[in-house]
C-alpha positions in Angstrom: 95.7 0.0 31.4 98.4 -1.1 29.2 101.8 -0.4 27.3 101.0 0.4 23.5 104.2 -0.8 21.1 104.3 0.9 18.0 106.5 -0.7 15.2 107.5 0.8 12.4 108.9 -0.2 8.6 110.1 -3.5 8.5 109.8 -4.6 12.4 106.2 -4.7 11.2 107.0 -7.9 8.6 105.4 -10.9 11.0 104.2 -8.8 13.9 101.3 -6.5 14.4 101.8 -3.3 13.8 100.5 -2.1 17.2 100.4 -4.2 20.3 99.2 -3.7 23.9 101.5 -5.3 26.5 100.6 -5.5 30.4 103.1 -3.1 31.9 103.2 -5.9 35.0 105.6 -7.9 32.7 108.2 -5.7 31.7 110.5 -3.4 33.8 112.1 -1.8 30.8 111.8 -1.9 27.1 114.8 -4.2 26.3 112.5 -6.6 28.1 109.8 -5.5 25.4 112.7 -5.9 22.7 113.1 -9.5 23.9 109.7 -10.4 24.1 109.2 -9.1 20.4 112.3 -11.2 19.2 113.8 -7.7 17.9 117.6 -7.4 18.5 118.6 -4.3 20.3 121.3 -3.7 17.6 118.7 -3.3 14.8 116.7 -0.6 16.7 118.2 2.7 15.1 115.3 4.7 17.4 113.4 3.9 20.4 111.0 6.2 21.7 108.8 6.4 25.1 106.1 8.9 24.9 107.7 10.7 22.1 111.2 10.6 23.9 114.4 8.9 22.4 115.7 6.4 25.3 117.8 3.7 25.8 116.9 0.0 26.1 117.3 0.0 30.0 114.7 3.1 30.5 112.0 1.8 32.3 108.6 1.1 31.5 105.2 2.1 33.1 101.9 1.5 32.5 100.3 4.1 30.1 103.6 4.5 28.0 104.0 4.3 24.5 107.1 3.0 22.9 108.1 3.2 19.4 110.7 1.1 17.4 112.2 2.2 14.4 114.8 0.3 12.0 117.8 2.3 10.4 116.1 3.6 7.1 117.7 2.4 4.0 118.2 4.9 1.3 120.3 5.7 -1.6 
């Protein structure tokens, strides 16, 4: 299996909307952010399997990671 990574809003610019990564290459969500070149400070919401999680949360085979930047508005 794989880890499914879903990107939203501005995180999709220059990246795939959905990626599948080998779980053997990543110990935690932060390593996936590093791989995608997304600074941790730019992540407003990080979900693992629908639950809010910190960047140092472990990831495993079959997990779904969703990343959201801050939402702008006016």
